[in-house]
MIZAMAR-536986 format. One record per residue: residue number from 1; residue in one letter; x, y negated, z of N, C-alpha, C in turn. Coordinates in Angstrom, 1 decimal, decimal comma. Example, Ala and Ser with C-alpha at 12.3 -4.5 7.8 and 13.67 -1.06 7.14 Angstrom:
+-----+--------+--------+--------+--------+--------+--------+--------+--------+--------+--------+
! num ! residu !    nxx !    nyy !    nzz !   caxx !   cayy !   cazz !    cxx !    cyy !    czz !
+-----+--------+--------+--------+--------+--------+--------+--------+--------+--------+--------+
!   1 !      A !   13,2 !    5,7 !    7,8 !   12,3 !    4,5 !    7,8 !   13,2 !    3,3 !    7,8 !
!   2 !      S !   12,8 !    2,2 !    7,1 !   13,7 !    1,1 !    7,1 !   12,9 !    0,0 !    7,9 !
+-----+--------+--------+--------+--------+--------+--------+--------+--------+--------+--------+
//
This chain:
+-----+--------+--------+--------+--------+--------+--------+--------+--------+--------+--------+
! num ! residu !    nxx !    nyy !    nzz !   caxx !   cayy !   cazz !    cxx !    cyy !    czz !
+-----+--------+--------+--------+--------+--------+--------+--------+--------+--------+--------+
!   1 !      M !   -5,5 !   19,0 !  -18,8 !   -4,5 !   18,7 !  -17,8 !   -4,8 !   17,3 !  -17,2 !
!   2 !      K !   -4,8 !   17,2 !  -15,9 !   -5,1 !   15,9 !  -15,2 !   -3,7 !   15,2 !  -15,0 !
!   3 !      L !   -3,7 !   13,9 !  -15,3 !   -2,6 !   13,1 !  -15,1 !   -2,8 !   12,2 !  -13,9 !
!   4 !      P !   -1,7 !   11,7 !  -13,3 !   -1,8 !   10,9 !  -12,1 !   -2,7 !    9,7 !  -12,3 !
!   5 !      Q !   -2,7 !    9,1 !  -13,5 !   -3,5 !    7,9 !  -13,7 !   -5,0 !    8,3 !  -13,9 !
!   6 !      D !   -5,3 !    9,6 !  -13,9 !   -6,7 !   10,0 !  -14,0 !   -7,4 !   10,2 !  -12,7 !
!   7 !      T !   -6,7 !    9,9 !  -11,6 !   -7,2 !   10,1 !  -10,3 !   -7,3 !    8,8 !   -9,5 !
!   8 !      L !   -8,4 !    8,6 !   -8,8 !   -8,5 !    7,4 !   -7,9 !   -8,6 !    8,0 !   -6,5 !
!   9 !      T !   -7,8 !    7,4 !   -5,6 !   -7,8 !    7,8 !   -4,2 !   -8,3 !    6,7 !   -3,4 !
!  10 !      I !   -9,3 !    6,9 !   -2,6 !   -9,8 !    5,9 !   -1,7 !   -9,5 !    6,3 !   -0,3 !
!  11 !      D !   -8,8 !    5,4 !    0,4 !   -8,5 !    5,5 !    1,8 !   -9,0 !    4,3 !    2,5 !
!  12 !      P !  -10,2 !    4,3 !    3,1 !  -10,8 !    3,1 !    3,7 !   -9,9 !    2,5 !    4,8 !
!  13 !      I !   -9,2 !    3,3 !    5,6 !   -8,4 !    2,7 !    6,6 !   -7,2 !    1,9 !    6,1 !
!  14 !      A !   -6,5 !    2,6 !    5,2 !   -5,3 !    1,9 !    4,5 !   -5,7 !    0,7 !    3,7 !
!  15 !      M !   -6,9 !    0,8 !    3,1 !   -7,4 !   -0,3 !    2,3 !   -8,1 !   -1,4 !    3,1 !
!  16 !      N !   -8,2 !   -1,3 !    4,4 !   -8,8 !   -2,3 !    5,3 !  -10,3 !   -2,5 !    4,9 !
!  17 !      V !  -11,0 !   -1,4 !    4,7 !  -12,4 !   -1,4 !    4,4 !  -13,1 !   -1,3 !    5,7 !
!  18 !      V !  -13,5 !   -2,4 !    6,3 !  -14,0 !   -2,5 !    7,6 !  -15,6 !   -2,7 !    7,7 !
!  19 !      N !  -16,2 !   -2,9 !    6,5 !  -17,6 !   -3,1 !    6,5 !  -18,3 !   -2,0 !    5,6 !
!  20 !      R !  -19,5 !   -1,7 !    6,0 !  -20,2 !   -0,6 !    5,2 !  -21,7 !   -0,9 !    5,2 !
!  21 !      V !  -22,3 !   -0,7 !    4,0 !  -23,7 !   -0,7 !    3,8 !  -24,1 !    0,8 !    3,6 !
!  22 !      A !  -24,6 !    1,5 !    4,6 !  -24,9 !    2,9 !    4,5 !  -26,0 !    3,3 !    3,5 !
!  23 !      A !  -25,9 !    4,5 !    3,1 !  -27,0 !    5,1 !    2,2 !  -28,3 !    4,9 !    2,8 !
!  24 !      G !  -29,3 !    4,4 !    2,1 !  -30,6 !    4,2 !    2,6 !  -30,8 !    2,8 !    3,2 !
!  25 !      S !  -29,8 !    2,0 !    3,3 !  -29,8 !    0,6 !    3,8 !  -30,0 !   -0,3 !    2,6 !
!  26 !      R !  -30,6 !   -1,5 !    2,9 !  -30,7 !   -2,5 !    1,9 !  -30,5 !   -3,9 !    2,5 !
!  27 !      L !  -29,6 !   -4,6 !    1,9 !  -29,3 !   -6,0 !    2,3 !  -29,6 !   -7,0 !    1,2 !
!  28 !      D !  -30,1 !   -8,1 !    1,5 !  -30,4 !   -9,1 !    0,4 !  -30,1 !  -10,5 !    1,0 !
!  29 !      G !  -29,5 !  -11,4 !    0,3 !  -29,3 !  -12,8 !    0,8 !  -27,9 !  -13,3 !    0,4 !
!  30 !      D !  -27,6 !  -14,4 !    1,2 !  -26,3 !  -15,0 !    1,0 !  -25,3 !  -14,3 !    2,0 !
!  31 !      L !  -24,5 !  -13,4 !    1,5 !  -23,7 !  -12,5 !    2,4 !  -22,2 !  -12,7 !    2,2 !
!  32 !      Q !  -21,5 !  -12,7 !    3,3 !  -20,0 !  -12,8 !    3,2 !  -19,4 !  -11,7 !    4,1 !
!  33 !      F !  -18,4 !  -11,0 !    3,6 !  -17,8 !   -9,9 !    4,3 !  -16,3 !  -10,2 !    4,4 !
!  34 !      D !  -15,7 !  -10,2 !    5,6 !  -14,3 !  -10,4 !    5,8 !  -13,7 !   -9,0 !    5,9 !
!  35 !      G !  -12,7 !   -8,6 !    5,1 !  -12,2 !   -7,3 !    5,1 !  -13,0 !   -6,6 !    3,9 !
!  36 !      G !  -12,6 !   -5,3 !    3,6 !  -13,2 !   -4,6 !    2,5 !  -14,6 !   -4,2 !    2,8 !
!  37 !      L !  -15,4 !   -3,9 !    1,8 !  -16,8 !   -3,4 !    1,9 !  -17,0 !   -2,2 !    1,1 !
!  38 !      L !  -17,6 !   -1,2 !    1,7 !  -18,1 !    0,1 !    1,1 !  -19,6 !    0,0 !    1,0 !
!  39 !      V !  -20,1 !    0,1 !   -0,2 !  -21,6 !    0,1 !   -0,4 !  -22,0 !    1,5 !   -0,8 !
!  40 !      Q !  -22,8 !    2,1 !    0,0 !  -23,4 !    3,4 !   -0,3 !  -24,9 !    3,2 !   -0,5 !
!  41 !      G !  -25,5 !    2,1 !    0,0 !  -26,9 !    1,8 !   -0,1 !  -27,1 !    0,7 !   -1,2 !
!  42 !      E !  -27,9 !   -0,3 !   -0,9 !  -28,2 !   -1,3 !   -1,9 !  -27,9 !   -2,7 !   -1,3 !
!  43 !      I !  -27,3 !   -3,6 !   -2,1 !  -27,0 !   -4,9 !   -1,6 !  -27,3 !   -5,9 !   -2,8 !
!  44 !      S !  -27,9 !   -7,1 !   -2,5 !  -28,1 !   -8,0 !   -3,6 !  -28,1 !   -9,4 !   -3,0 !
!  45 !      G !  -27,9 !  -10,4 !   -3,9 !  -27,8 !  -11,8 !   -3,6 !  -26,5 !  -12,5 !   -3,9 !
!  46 !      Q !  -26,2 !  -13,5 !   -3,2 !  -24,9 !  -14,2 !   -3,3 !  -23,9 !  -13,5 !   -2,4 !
!  47 !      I !  -23,0 !  -12,8 !   -2,9 !  -22,1 !  -11,9 !   -2,1 !  -20,6 !  -12,3 !   -2,3 !
!  48 !      R !  -19,9 !  -12,5 !   -1,2 !  -18,5 !  -12,8 !   -1,2 !  -17,8 !  -11,7 !   -0,3 !
!  49 !      V !  -16,8 !  -11,1 !   -0,9 !  -16,0 !  -10,1 !   -0,2 !  -14,6 !  -10,5 !   -0,2 !
!  50 !      N !  -14,1 !  -10,8 !    1,0 !  -12,7 !  -11,2 !    1,2 !  -11,9 !   -9,9 !    1,5 !
!  51 !      G !  -11,7 !   -9,1 !    0,5 !  -11,0 !   -7,9 !    0,5 !  -11,5 !   -7,0 !   -0,7 !
!  52 !      R !  -11,4 !   -5,7 !   -0,5 !  -11,8 !   -4,8 !   -1,6 !  -13,3 !   -4,5 !   -1,6 !
!  53 !      L !  -13,9 !   -4,3 !   -2,7 !  -15,3 !   -3,9 !   -2,8 !  -15,3 !   -2,5 !   -3,5 !
!  54 !      I !  -16,0 !   -1,5 !   -2,8 !  -16,1 !   -0,2 !   -3,3 !  -17,6 !    0,1 !   -3,4 !
!  55 !      I !  -18,1 !    0,3 !   -4,6 !  -19,5 !    0,7 !   -4,8 !  -19,5 !    2,2 !   -5,0 !
!  56 !      W !  -19,9 !    3,0 !   -4,0 !  -19,9 !    4,4 !   -4,0 !  -21,0 !    5,0 !   -4,8 !
!  57 !      K !  -20,8 !    6,2 !   -5,2 !  -21,8 !    6,9 !   -6,0 !  -23,2 !    6,9 !   -5,2 !
!  58 !      G !  -24,2 !    6,4 !   -5,9 !  -25,5 !    6,2 !   -5,2 !  -25,7 !    4,8 !   -4,7 !
!  59 !      G !  -24,6 !    4,0 !   -4,6 !  -24,7 !    2,6 !   -4,2 !  -25,0 !    1,7 !   -5,4 !
!  60 !      T !  -25,7 !    0,6 !   -5,1 !  -26,0 !   -0,4 !   -6,1 !  -25,7 !   -1,8 !   -5,6 !
!  61 !      V !  -25,1 !   -2,7 !   -6,4 !  -24,9 !   -4,1 !   -6,1 !  -25,5 !   -4,9 !   -7,2 !
!  62 !      R !  -26,3 !   -6,0 !   -6,8 !  -26,9 !   -6,9 !   -7,8 !  -26,7 !   -8,3 !   -7,3 !
!  63 !      G !  -26,6 !   -9,3 !   -8,2 !  -26,5 !  -10,7 !   -7,9 !  -25,2 !  -11,3 !   -8,3 !
!  64 !      A !  -24,8 !  -12,4 !   -7,7 !  -23,6 !  -13,1 !   -8,0 !  -22,5 !  -12,7 !   -7,0 !
!  65 !      V !  -21,5 !  -12,0 !   -7,4 !  -20,5 !  -11,4 !   -6,5 !  -19,1 !  -11,9 !   -6,8 !
!  66 !      R !  -18,4 !  -12,3 !   -5,8 !  -17,0 !  -12,7 !   -5,9 !  -16,2 !  -11,8 !   -5,0 !
!  67 !      V !  -15,2 !  -11,1 !   -5,6 !  -14,3 !  -10,2 !   -4,8 !  -12,9 !  -10,7 !   -4,8 !
!  68 !      Q !  -12,4 !  -10,9 !   -3,6 !  -11,0 !  -11,5 !   -3,5 !   -9,9 !  -10,4 !   -3,7 !
!  69 !      G !  -10,3 !   -9,1 !   -3,6 !   -9,3 !   -8,1 !   -3,8 !   -9,7 !   -7,2 !   -5,0 !
!  70 !      D !   -9,4 !   -5,9 !   -4,9 !   -9,7 !   -5,0 !   -6,0 !  -11,2 !   -4,5 !   -5,9 !
!  71 !      F !  -11,7 !   -4,1 !   -7,0 !  -13,1 !   -3,6 !   -7,1 !  -13,1 !   -2,2 !   -7,7 !
!  72 !      Y !  -13,8 !   -1,3 !   -7,0 !  -13,9 !    0,1 !   -7,4 !  -15,4 !    0,4 !   -7,7 !
!  73 !      L !  -15,7 !    0,9 !   -8,9 !  -17,1 !    1,2 !   -9,2 !  -17,3 !    2,7 !   -9,4 !
!  74 !      F !  -18,0 !    3,4 !   -8,5 !  -18,4 !    4,8 !   -8,6 !  -19,9 !    4,8 !   -8,8 !
!  75 !      G !  -20,6 !    3,8 !   -8,4 !  -22,1 !    3,7 !   -8,4 !  -22,5 !    2,8 !   -9,5 !
!  76 !      Q !  -23,4 !    1,8 !   -9,1 !  -24,0 !    1,0 !  -10,1 !  -23,8 !   -0,5 !   -9,8 !
!  77 !      L !  -23,4 !   -1,3 !  -10,8 !  -23,3 !   -2,7 !  -10,7 !  -24,4 !   -3,2 !  -11,7 !
!  78 !      G !  -25,4 !   -3,9 !  -11,1 !  -26,5 !   -4,4 !  -11,8 !  -27,7 !   -3,5 !  -11,8 !
!  79 !      G !  -28,9 !   -4,0 !  -12,2 !  -30,1 !   -3,2 !  -12,2 !  -30,2 !   -2,3 !  -13,4 !
!  80 !      Q !  -31,0 !   -1,2 !  -13,3 !  -31,2 !   -0,2 !  -14,4 !  -31,5 !   -0,9 !  -15,7 !
!  81 !      D !  -32,6 !   -1,7 !  -15,7 !  -33,1 !   -2,4 !  -16,9 !  -32,9 !   -3,9 !  -16,9 !
!  82 !      A !  -32,0 !   -4,4 !  -16,1 !  -31,8 !   -5,8 !  -15,9 !  -30,9 !   -6,4 !  -17,0 !
!  83 !      S !  -31,0 !   -7,7 !  -17,2 !  -30,1 !   -8,3 !  -18,2 !  -28,7 !   -8,5 !  -17,6 !
!  84 !      A !  -27,7 !   -8,7 !  -18,4 !  -26,3 !   -8,8 !  -18,0 !  -26,1 !  -10,1 !  -17,1 !
!  85 !      Q !  -27,0 !  -11,1 !  -17,3 !  -26,8 !  -12,3 !  -16,6 !  -27,4 !  -12,2 !  -15,2 !
!  86 !      D !  -28,2 !  -11,2 !  -14,9 !  -28,8 !  -11,0 !  -13,5 !  -27,7 !  -10,6 !  -12,5 !
!  87 !      T !  -26,6 !  -10,0 !  -12,9 !  -25,5 !   -9,6 !  -12,1 !  -24,2 !  -10,0 !  -12,7 !
!  88 !      V !  -23,5 !  -10,9 !  -12,0 !  -22,1 !  -11,3 !  -12,5 !  -21,1 !  -11,0 !  -11,4 !
!  89 !      L !  -20,1 !  -10,2 !  -11,7 !  -19,1 !   -9,9 !  -10,7 !  -17,8 !  -10,5 !  -11,1 !
!  90 !      E !  -17,1 !  -11,3 !  -10,3 !  -15,8 !  -11,9 !  -10,6 !  -14,8 !  -11,3 !   -9,6 !
!  91 !      C !  -13,9 !  -10,6 !  -10,1 !  -12,9 !   -9,9 !   -9,3 !  -11,5 !  -10,5 !   -9,5 !
!  92 !      H !  -10,9 !  -10,9 !   -8,4 !   -9,6 !  -11,6 !   -8,4 !   -8,5 !  -10,6 !   -8,4 !
!  93 !      G !   -8,8 !   -9,3 !   -8,5 !   -7,8 !   -8,2 !   -8,5 !   -8,0 !   -7,3 !   -9,7 !
!  94 !      M !   -7,8 !   -6,0 !   -9,4 !   -8,0 !   -5,0 !  -10,5 !   -9,4 !   -4,4 !  -10,3 !
!  95 !      A !  -10,0 !   -4,2 !  -11,4 !  -11,4 !   -3,5 !  -11,4 !  -11,2 !   -2,1 !  -12,0 !
!  96 !      Y !  -11,6 !   -1,1 !  -11,2 !  -11,6 !    0,3 !  -11,6 !  -13,0 !    0,8 !  -11,8 !
!  97 !      V !  -13,3 !    1,4 !  -13,0 !  -14,6 !    1,9 !  -13,3 !  -14,4 !    3,4 !  -13,5 !
!  98 !      A !  -14,9 !    4,2 !  -12,5 !  -14,8 !    5,6 !  -12,5 !  -15,8 !    6,3 !  -13,5 !
!  99 !      Q !  -15,6 !    7,6 !  -13,6 !  -16,4 !    8,4 !  -14,5 !  -17,9 !    8,3 !  -14,1 !
! 100 !      T !  -18,2 !    8,1 !  -12,9 !  -19,6 !    8,0 !  -12,4 !  -20,1 !    6,6 !  -12,4 !
! 101 !      G !  -19,2 !    5,6 !  -12,6 !  -19,6 !    4,2 !  -12,5 !  -20,4 !    3,7 !  -13,7 !
! 102 !      M !  -21,4 !    2,8 !  -13,4 !  -22,2 !    2,2 !  -14,5 !  -22,4 !    0,7 !  -14,2 !
! 103 !      S !  -22,1 !   -0,1 !  -15,2 !  -22,3 !   -1,5 !  -15,1 !  -23,2 !   -2,0 !  -16,1 !
! 104 !      T !  -24,3 !   -2,6 !  -15,7 !  -25,2 !   -3,3 !  -16,6 !  -25,0 !   -4,8 !  -16,5 !
! 105 !      G !  -24,2 !   -5,2 !  -15,5 !  -24,0 !   -6,6 !  -15,3 !  -22,8 !   -7,1 !  -16,0 !
! 106 !      T !  -22,4 !   -8,4 !  -15,8 !  -21,2 !   -9,0 !  -16,4 !  -20,1 !   -8,8 !  -15,5 !
! 107 !      L !  -19,0 !   -8,2 !  -16,0 !  -17,9 !   -7,8 !  -15,1 !  -16,6 !   -8,6 !  -15,6 !
! 108 !      M !  -16,1 !   -9,4 !  -14,7 !  -14,9 !  -10,2 !  -15,0 !  -13,8 !   -9,9 !  -14,0 !
! 109 !      A !  -12,6 !   -9,6 !  -14,5 !  -11,5 !   -9,2 !  -13,6 !  -10,2 !   -9,6 !  -14,2 !
! 110 !      K !   -9,2 !   -9,8 !  -13,4 !   -7,8 !  -10,0 !  -13,9 !   -7,3 !   -8,8 !  -14,7 !
! 111 !      R !   -7,6 !   -7,6 !  -14,2 !   -7,2 !   -6,4 !  -14,9 !   -8,3 !   -5,4 !  -14,8 !
! 112 !      L !   -8,4 !   -4,6 !  -15,8 !   -9,5 !   -3,6 !  -15,9 !   -9,0 !   -2,2 !  -16,2 !
! 113 !      Q !   -9,4 !   -1,2 !  -15,4 !   -9,0 !    0,2 !  -15,7 !  -10,3 !    1,0 !  -15,8 !
! 114 !      L !  -10,5 !    1,6 !  -17,0 !  -11,6 !    2,5 !  -17,2 !  -11,2 !    3,9 !  -17,2 !
! 115 !      Y !  -12,0 !    4,8 !  -16,6 !  -11,7 !    6,2 !  -16,6 !  -12,7 !    6,9 !  -17,6 !
! 116 !      E !  -12,3 !    8,0 !  -18,1 !  -13,2 !    8,7 !  -19,1 !  -14,6 !    8,9 !  -18,5 !
! 117 !      G !  -15,6 !    8,5 !  -19,3 !  -16,9 !    8,6 !  -18,8 !  -17,5 !    7,4 !  -18,2 !
! 118 !      A !  -16,7 !    6,3 !  -18,0 !  -17,2 !    5,1 !  -17,4 !  -18,2 !    4,5 !  -18,4 !
! 119 !      D !  -19,3 !    3,9 !  -17,8 !  -20,4 !    3,4 !  -18,6 !  -20,5 !    1,9 !  -18,4 !
! 120 !      L !  -20,0 !    1,1 !  -19,4 !  -20,1 !   -0,3 !  -19,3 !  -21,2 !   -0,7 !  -20,4 !
! 121 !      R !  -22,3 !   -1,1 !  -19,9 !  -23,4 !   -1,5 !  -20,7 !  -23,5 !   -3,0 !  -20,9 !
! 122 !      G !  -22,9 !   -3,7 !  -19,9 !  -22,9 !   -5,2 !  -19,9 !  -21,6 !   -5,7 !  -20,4 !
! 123 !      P !  -21,5 !   -7,0 !  -20,6 !  -20,2 !   -7,5 !  -21,1 !  -19,1 !   -7,5 !  -20,0 !
! 124 !      F !  -17,9 !   -7,5 !  -20,5 !  -16,8 !   -7,5 !  -19,5 !  -15,7 !   -8,5 !  -20,1 !
! 125 !      K !  -14,9 !   -9,0 !  -19,2 !  -13,9 !  -10,0 !  -19,6 !  -12,7 !   -9,9 !  -18,7 !
! 126 !      T !  -11,5 !   -9,8 !  -19,3 !  -10,3 !   -9,9 !  -18,4 !   -9,9 !  -11,3 !  -18,3 !
! 127 !      L !   -9,7 !  -11,8 !  -17,1 !   -9,3 !  -13,1 !  -16,9 !   -7,8 !  -13,3 !  -17,0 !
! 128 !      K !   -7,4 !  -14,4 !  -17,6 !   -6,0 !  -14,6 !  -17,8 !   -5,3 !  -14,8 !  -16,5 !
! 129 !      L !   -4,1 !  -14,2 !  -16,3 !   -3,3 !  -14,3 !  -15,2 !   -2,7 !  -15,7 !  -15,1 !
! 130 !      G !   -2,7 !  -16,3 !  -13,9 !   -2,2 !  -17,7 !  -13,8 !   -3,2 !  -18,8 !  -14,2 !
! 131 !      G !   -4,2 !  -18,4 !  -14,9 !   -5,2 !  -19,4 !  -15,3 !   -6,2 !  -19,7 !  -14,2 !
! 132 !      S !   -6,9 !  -20,7 !  -14,3 !   -7,9 !  -21,0 !  -13,3 !   -9,1 !  -20,0 !  -13,5 !
! 133 !      L !   -9,6 !  -19,5 !  -12,5 !  -10,8 !  -18,6 !  -12,6 !  -12,1 !  -19,4 !  -12,6 !
! 134 !      P !  -13,1 !  -18,9 !  -13,3 !  -14,3 !  -19,6 !  -13,3 !  -15,0 !  -19,5 !  -12,0 !
! 135 !      V !  -15,9 !  -20,5 !  -11,7 !  -16,6 !  -20,5 !  -10,5 !  -18,0 !  -19,8 !  -10,8 !
! 136 !      L !  -18,5 !  -19,1 !   -9,9 !  -19,8 !  -18,3 !  -10,1 !  -20,9 !  -19,2 !  -10,7 !
! 137 !      H !  -21,1 !  -20,3 !  -10,1 !  -22,2 !  -21,1 !  -10,7 !  -22,0 !  -21,6 !  -12,1 !
! 138 !      D !  -20,7 !  -21,8 !  -12,5 !  -20,3 !  -22,1 !  -13,8 !  -20,6 !  -20,9 !  -14,8 !
! 139 !      V !  -20,2 !  -19,7 !  -14,3 !  -20,4 !  -18,5 !  -15,1 !  -21,8 !  -18,3 !  -15,4 !
! 140 !      Q !  -22,7 !  -18,4 !  -14,4 !  -24,1 !  -18,1 !  -14,6 !  -24,8 !  -19,1 !  -15,6 !
! 141 !      S !  -24,3 !  -20,3 !  -15,8 !  -24,9 !  -21,3 !  -16,7 !  -24,3 !  -21,2 !  -18,1 !
! 142 !      Q !  -23,3 !  -20,4 !  -18,3 !  -22,7 !  -20,3 !  -19,6 !  -23,5 !  -19,4 !  -20,5 !
! 143 !      Q !  -23,2 !  -19,5 !  -21,8 !  -23,8 !  -18,6 !  -22,8 !  -23,2 !  -17,2 !  -22,5 !
! 144 !      P !  -23,9 !  -16,1 !  -23,0 !  -23,3 !  -14,8 !  -22,8 !  -21,9 !  -14,7 !  -23,4 !
! 145 !      L !  -21,1 !  -13,9 !  -22,7 !  -19,7 !  -13,7 !  -23,2 !  -19,7 !  -13,0 !  -24,5 !
! 146 !      R !  -18,8 !  -13,4 !  -25,4 !  -18,6 !  -12,8 !  -26,7 !  -17,2 !  -12,4 !  -26,9 !
! 147 !      A !  -17,0 !  -11,3 !  -27,6 !  -15,6 !  -10,9 !  -28,0 !  -15,0 !  -11,9 !  -28,9 !
! 148 !      P !  -13,7 !  -12,2 !  -28,7 !  -13,1 !  -13,2 !  -29,7 !  -13,3 !  -12,8 !  -31,1 !
! 149 !      G !  -13,6 !  -13,7 !  -31,9 !  -13,8 !  -13,4 !  -33,4 !  -15,2 !  -12,9 !  -33,7 !
! 150 !      S !  -16,1 !  -12,7 !  -32,7 !  -17,4 !  -12,2 !  -33,0 !  -18,3 !  -13,4 !  -33,3 !
! 151 !      R !  -19,4 !  -13,2 !  -34,0 !  -20,3 !  -14,2 !  -34,4 !  -21,5 !  -14,2 !  -33,5 !
! 152 !      P !  -22,1 !  -15,3 !  -33,3 !  -23,3 !  -15,4 !  -32,4 !  -24,5 !  -14,7 !  -33,1 !
+-----+--------+--------+--------+--------+--------+--------+--------+--------+--------+--------+
//
């Protein structure tokens, strides 16, 4: 039996997703998007999204990513065989990882929602509400994230 919390609904118009990287397209560099971004192709580099970020099934995002809104992962965050430090995503909202979503990068968000079948291969961290968020260049120079109480 499917429950309401088991379903993700994406409405690009209502979500103000005004930017798109189409399937078969590749972007690389220092990129900034005002409004939401839908990634169906490949994007990499220093990426800032002032809105929601949706990585669609078949889409891939790599690099240092800061999302000012919510993050939806149906595709891939990070490279197939890359290290977790190669891709770091900082989400100032809720991060949703769907059944088809796979993350090999480091995922940090205020809140995290995993759906059955979600594939998190890299580290993840929920950021404390009300606390100061780390800055991407600080995050990249830190040691790998460890679970509280774990030993190096």
